[in-house]
C-alpha positions in Angstrom: 144.3 26.8 189.6 141.3 27.0 192.0 143.2 28.8 194.6 144.4 31.4 192.1 140.9 31.9 190.7 139.4 32.3 194.2 141.9 34.9 194.9 141.1 36.9 191.9 137.4 36.6 192.7 137.9 37.9 196.3 140.0 40.9 195.2 137.4 42.0 192.6 135.2 45.0 193.9 131.9 43.7 195.4 128.8 45.5 194.2 126.9 47.1 197.2 123.1 46.4 197.1 120.9 49.6 197.4 118.5 50.0 200.3 114.8 49.7 200.2 112.3 51.8 198.2 110.8 53.1 201.5 114.2 54.4 202.6 114.8 56.0 199.2 111.4 57.9 199.4 112.0 59.0 202.9 115.4 60.4 202.0 114.0 62.1 198.8 111.2 63.8 200.8 113.9 65.2 203.3 116.3 66.5 200.6 115.1 69.8 199.1 117.7 69.6 196.2 116.3 66.3 195.1 113.0 68.1 194.1 114.9 70.5 192.0 117.0 67.8 190.5 113.7 65.9 189.5 112.0 69.0 188.1 115.0 69.8 185.9 115.2 66.2 184.6 111.4 66.3 184.0 111.7 69.2 181.6 111.9 67.0 178.4 109.1 64.9 179.7 106.7 68.0 179.8 108.1 69.0 176.4 107.1 65.6 174.8 103.8 65.4 176.5 102.6 69.2 176.3 104.8 70.9 173.7 105.1 68.5 171.0 108.9 68.1 171.4 110.5 65.8 168.8 112.1 62.5 170.0 115.3 63.6 168.3 115.6 66.9 170.2 114.9 65.3 173.6 117.5 62.5 173.0 120.2 64.9 171.6 119.6 67.0 174.8 120.4 64.0 177.0 123.4 63.1 174.8 124.9 66.5 174.4 124.6 67.2 178.2 126.5 64.1 179.4 129.2 64.5 176.6 129.9 68.1 177.4 130.1 67.4 181.1 132.7 64.7 180.3 134.6 67.0 177.8 134.6 69.8 180.5 136.4 67.4 183.1 138.9 66.3 180.7 139.4 70.1 179.8 140.0 70.9 183.5 142.4 67.9 183.8 144.7 68.7 180.6 146.7 71.7 182.2 147.8 69.5 185.1 148.7 66.6 183.0 150.6 69.0 180.7 152.6 70.4 183.6 153.6 67.1 185.0 154.6 65.6 181.6 156.5 68.6 179.9 160.0 69.0 180.8 161.4 72.4 180.0 158.7 75.1 179.3 157.8 75.0 175.7 156.6 77.8 173.6 152.9 78.9 174.5 151.6 78.2 171.0 153.0 74.7 171.1 151.7 74.1 174.7 148.2 75.1 173.6 148.4 73.0 170.5 149.6 69.9 172.5 146.7 70.5 175.1 144.2 70.7 172.4 145.3 67.4 170.9 145.5 65.6 174.1 142.1 66.8 175.1 140.7 65.8 171.7 142.2 62.3 172.0 141.0 61.8 175.7 137.4 62.9 174.7 137.4 60.4 171.9 138.8 57.5 174.1 137.1 58.1 177.4 133.8 59.3 175.9 133.7 56.1 173.5 130.3 55.0 175.2 128.8 58.4 173.9 130.1 57.6 170.3 129.1 54.1 170.3 125.5 55.0 171.5 125.3 56.9 168.3 124.8 53.8 166.4 121.6 52.6 167.6 120.3 56.2 168.1 121.6 57.2 164.5 118.0 57.7 163.1 116.9 60.2 165.9 120.3 62.1 166.4 121.1 62.5 162.5 117.5 63.1 161.2 116.8 66.2 159.0 114.2 67.1 161.3 116.6 67.6 164.2 119.2 69.4 161.9 116.6 72.0 160.9 115.3 72.6 164.4 118.8 73.2 165.6 119.9 75.3 162.5 116.8 77.4 162.6 116.3 78.0 166.4 118.8 80.3 167.9 117.3 79.8 171.3 118.6 76.2 170.9 122.1 77.5 170.2 122.0 79.6 173.3 120.6 76.7 175.4 123.2 74.1 174.4 125.9 76.8 174.5 125.0 77.7 178.1 124.8 74.0 179.0 128.2 73.5 177.8 129.7 76.7 179.4 128.1 75.7 182.8 129.8 72.4 182.7 133.1 73.8 182.0 132.8 76.3 184.8 131.7 73.6 187.2 134.7 71.5 186.2 137.1 74.4 186.6 135.7 75.2 190.1 136.1 71.6 191.2 139.7 71.8 192.3 141.2 69.1 190.1 144.3 71.1 189.5 145.3 71.1 193.2 144.0 67.9 194.6 146.7 65.3 195.9 146.9 62.2 193.7 144.6 59.9 195.5 142.0 62.4 196.1 142.3 63.4 192.3 141.9 59.8 191.1 139.0 59.4 193.4 137.2 62.6 192.4 137.8 62.0 188.8 136.7 58.4 188.7 133.6 59.4 190.6 132.5 62.0 188.3 133.4 60.4 185.1 132.1 57.0 186.0 128.7 58.4 186.6 128.9 60.1 183.2 129.8 56.8 181.5 127.1 55.1 183.2 124.7 57.8 181.9 125.8 57.0 178.4 125.3 53.2 178.9 121.6 54.3 180.1 121.1 56.1 176.9 120.8 52.7 175.0 117.3 52.4 176.5 116.4 55.4 174.1 117.1 53.2 171.1 113.6 51.5 171.3 112.0 53.9 168.8 108.3 54.5 169.0 108.4 54.2 172.9 109.4 57.7 173.7 106.1 58.4 175.8 107.5 55.7 178.2 111.2 55.9 177.8 111.6 59.6 178.3 110.0 59.6 181.7 111.9 56.4 182.6 115.2 58.2 181.4 114.3 61.4 183.5 113.8 59.3 186.7 117.1 57.3 186.0 119.1 60.5 185.6 117.6 62.0 188.7 118.6 58.9 190.6 122.2 59.3 189.3 122.3 62.9 190.5 120.6 62.3 193.8 122.4 59.1 195.0 125.5 58.8 192.8 127.2 56.9 195.6 124.6 54.2 195.4 124.9 54.0 191.5 128.6 53.6 191.9 128.3 51.2 194.8 125.8 49.0 192.7 128.2 48.7 189.7 131.9 49.2 191.2 131.7 48.5 194.9 132.7 50.8 197.7 132.4 54.3 196.1 134.8 55.7 198.5 137.7 53.5 197.4 137.5 54.1 193.7 141.0 55.5 193.6 142.2 51.8 194.6 140.8 50.1 191.5 143.7 50.1 189.5 144.8 46.7 187.7 148.5 47.8 187.7 148.5 48.7 191.3 150.5 46.2 193.5 150.6 46.3 197.2 
């Protein structure tokens, strides 16, 4: 029993500790794109502090951004999955219908953390104030529509459709795991009344996710270059 438990423990992915704060600062200063990432994620902070943005709108922006990025990745994967599972070529309308149903099902299942986080954030994301803001501000429609279109374009340009199986598994898990960890981080926003503290914290956290994704994945899942190997059904 002890031997079996030891074997299971040794085969589990070991988290990789991130380097020191000083090394992070040196790397940040040497990466021009890191400043752009930080500036973009600080936009809600500026909105909260200087333009009286509502907490609901800020949190919705974080939530919508992550969920649409995840939905775009799944949309880019569905055509390949359909080709590999369909036998004879079905009618175009039936193929499109199956694709939409498959996409909807996968967004519902894979995006479960984004649906769960709606529970603690219910008062912010379903408030009448937020609904009025979105309904009466066409600029927000354009902003969120552009955000979703940008994620879809990026996903379609990522090459998921042509990658070999192991590379596809590695790339998809890398991208999806980061987005799921982002959803988990949103539980921080459930502490109502602390938005002046939590919004800057969230901005810094999401910036870290974008600048050093390999370290975030390494700290949670182990070696980020071997994500394709983490398959409980895989037997060597």
